C-alpha positions as CSV (number, residue, x, y, z in Angstrom):
1,X,-27.5,-110.7,94.8
2,X,-30.7,-108.7,94.1
3,X,-28.6,-106.1,92.3
4,X,-27.2,-108.8,90.0
5,X,-30.7,-110.2,89.5
6,X,-32.0,-106.8,88.5
7,X,-29.4,-106.6,85.8
8,X,-30.0,-110.1,84.5
9,X,-31.8,-111.2,81.3
10,X,-33.7,-113.7,83.3
11,X,-35.4,-111.0,85.5
12,X,-36.4,-109.0,82.4
13,X,-37.6,-112.2,80.7
14,X,-39.8,-113.0,83.7
15,X,-41.3,-109.6,83.6
16,X,-41.9,-109.7,79.8
17,X,-43.2,-113.2,79.6
18,X,-45.3,-112.9,82.8
19,X,-46.9,-109.7,81.5
20,X,-47.5,-111.3,78.1
21,X,-49.2,-114.2,79.9
22,X,-51.5,-111.7,81.6
23,X,-52.3,-110.1,78.2
24,X,-53.0,-113.5,76.7
25,X,-55.4,-114.3,79.6
26,X,-57.2,-111.1,78.8
27,X,-57.6,-112.2,75.2
28,X,-58.8,-115.6,76.4
29,X,-61.5,-113.9,78.4
30,X,-62.5,-111.9,75.4
31,X,-62.4,-114.5,72.7
32,X,-62.6,-117.8,74.6
33,X,-65.2,-116.7,77.2
34,X,-67.0,-114.1,75.1
35,X,-66.5,-111.2,77.5
36,X,-66.4,-107.9,75.7
37,X,-63.7,-105.5,77.0
38,X,-64.8,-102.1,78.1
39,X,-62.8,-98.8,77.6
40,X,-61.1,-99.2,81.0
41,X,-60.2,-102.8,80.2
42,X,-58.6,-101.7,76.9
43,X,-56.7,-98.9,78.7
44,X,-55.5,-101.4,81.3
45,X,-54.3,-103.6,78.4
46,X,-52.4,-100.7,77.0
47,X,-50.7,-100.2,80.4
48,X,-49.8,-103.9,80.4
49,X,-48.5,-103.5,76.9
50,X,-46.3,-100.7,78.1
51,X,-44.9,-103.1,80.8
52,X,-44.3,-105.8,78.1
53,X,-42.4,-103.3,75.9
54,X,-40.4,-102.0,78.8
55,X,-39.6,-105.6,79.8
56,X,-38.6,-106.4,76.2
57,X,-36.3,-103.4,76.1
58,X,-34.7,-104.4,79.4
59,X,-34.3,-108.0,78.2
60,X,-32.4,-106.8,75.1
61,X,-29.7,-104.9,77.1
62,X,-30.0,-105.6,80.8
63,X,-26.5,-104.4,81.6
64,X,-26.7,-101.1,79.7
65,X,-27.2,-98.3,82.2
66,X,-29.1,-96.1,79.8
67,X,-31.4,-98.7,78.2
68,X,-32.2,-100.5,81.4
69,X,-32.9,-97.2,83.1
70,X,-35.3,-96.3,80.4
71,X,-36.9,-99.7,80.7
72,X,-37.2,-99.4,84.5
73,X,-38.9,-96.0,84.2
74,X,-41.2,-97.3,81.5
75,X,-42.1,-100.3,83.7
76,X,-42.8,-98.1,86.7
77,X,-44.8,-95.5,84.7
78,X,-46.9,-98.2,83.0
79,X,-47.5,-100.0,86.3
80,X,-48.6,-96.7,88.1
81,X,-50.9,-95.9,85.2
82,X,-52.3,-99.4,85.5
83,X,-53.0,-98.8,89.2
84,X,-54.8,-95.6,88.5
85,X,-56.8,-97.1,85.7
86,X,-57.8,-100.1,87.7
87,X,-58.9,-97.9,90.6
88,X,-61.0,-95.9,88.2
89,X,-62.5,-99.1,86.8
90,X,-63.4,-100.4,90.3
91,X,-65.1,-97.1,91.0
92,X,-67.3,-97.5,87.8
93,X,-68.2,-101.0,88.9
94,X,-69.0,-100.4,92.6
95,X,-70.2,-96.8,92.6
96,X,-72.3,-96.6,89.5
97,X,-73.7,-93.2,88.7
98,X,-75.7,-91.9,85.7
99,X,-73.5,-88.8,85.9
100,X,-70.1,-90.5,85.6
101,X,-70.0,-93.3,83.1
102,X,-67.1,-94.5,81.1
103,X,-66.9,-93.7,77.4
104,X,-67.9,-96.3,74.9
105,X,-65.1,-95.1,72.6
106,X,-61.3,-95.4,73.3
107,X,-59.6,-92.0,73.3
108,X,-56.0,-92.9,72.5
109,X,-53.9,-90.1,71.2
110,X,-53.8,-89.8,67.4
111,X,-50.1,-90.8,67.4
112,X,-50.9,-94.0,69.2
113,X,-54.4,-95.0,67.9
114,X,-54.2,-98.6,69.3
115,X,-58.0,-99.1,68.8
116,X,-57.6,-98.4,65.1
117,X,-54.3,-100.1,64.5
118,X,-54.9,-103.2,66.6
119,X,-58.7,-103.5,67.0
120,X,-58.6,-107.2,67.9
121,X,-56.6,-106.2,71.0
122,X,-57.7,-102.7,71.9
123,X,-61.2,-102.1,70.5
124,X,-63.7,-101.6,73.4
125,X,-67.2,-103.0,73.2
126,X,-68.3,-103.7,76.7
127,X,-69.7,-101.8,79.7
128,X,-67.3,-100.7,82.4
129,X,-69.9,-101.1,85.2
130,X,-70.6,-104.7,84.3
131,X,-69.1,-107.2,86.8
132,X,-69.4,-110.3,84.6
133,X,-66.5,-112.2,86.3
134,X,-65.2,-112.6,89.8
135,X,-62.9,-115.0,91.5
136,X,-62.5,-115.4,95.3
137,X,-64.9,-112.4,95.7
138,X,-62.8,-110.0,93.6
139,X,-63.7,-108.6,90.2
140,X,-61.2,-108.5,87.3
141,X,-60.3,-104.8,87.9
142,X,-59.7,-105.6,91.6
143,X,-57.3,-108.4,90.6
144,X,-55.6,-106.1,88.2
145,X,-55.2,-103.4,90.8
146,X,-53.3,-105.9,93.0
147,X,-51.2,-107.0,90.0
148,X,-50.3,-103.5,89.0
149,X,-49.5,-102.6,92.6
150,X,-47.1,-105.5,92.8
151,X,-45.6,-104.6,89.4
152,X,-45.1,-101.0,90.5
153,X,-43.6,-102.1,93.8
154,X,-41.2,-104.4,92.0
155,X,-40.2,-101.7,89.6
156,X,-39.6,-99.4,92.6
157,X,-37.5,-102.1,94.3
158,X,-35.4,-102.7,91.2
159,X,-34.8,-98.9,90.9
160,X,-33.9,-98.7,94.5
161,X,-31.6,-101.7,94.2
162,X,-29.9,-100.2,91.2
163,X,-29.1,-96.9,93.1
164,X,-28.1,-98.7,96.3
165,X,-26.1,-101.3,94.4
166,X,-24.2,-98.7,92.4
167,X,-23.3,-96.8,95.6
168,X,-22.2,-99.9,97.5
169,X,-18.5,-100.5,97.6
170,X,-17.5,-103.7,95.8
171,X,-15.9,-106.3,97.9
């Protein structure tokens, strides 16, 4: 049953739309609440955009072994990158140091200059150490850490189910 779900358009649609909702929430905090995103926030948005793109790719061809495998790996890689970025952001917030501060300029590769191509979404203007929002005692990067861990675990589960499901004899 989980194998069939991992190969369904519905599963990929949930991933894509759920991640897009998280991205929209980030934009609400930026434009609706006036919270300027820092460099680490922007990088975490980029990781989320990677998950959205991977989800959209899987949504297009969920039964294609090649395409869905590329989508699964993109999902897992983006989620793991999000975990690492969120951990780094949490460190900036709760262990501030004058010797280790986040940059004020995004350093995307020249071939993927998101801050220049889509500045409304990826241009940083805030301070990484600023904890301007929290809910239930957790800051935004702490929530994102949990979200990215869940997304990475789900990607790992889907990959595992794909391998086990392929090897299982059909009844």
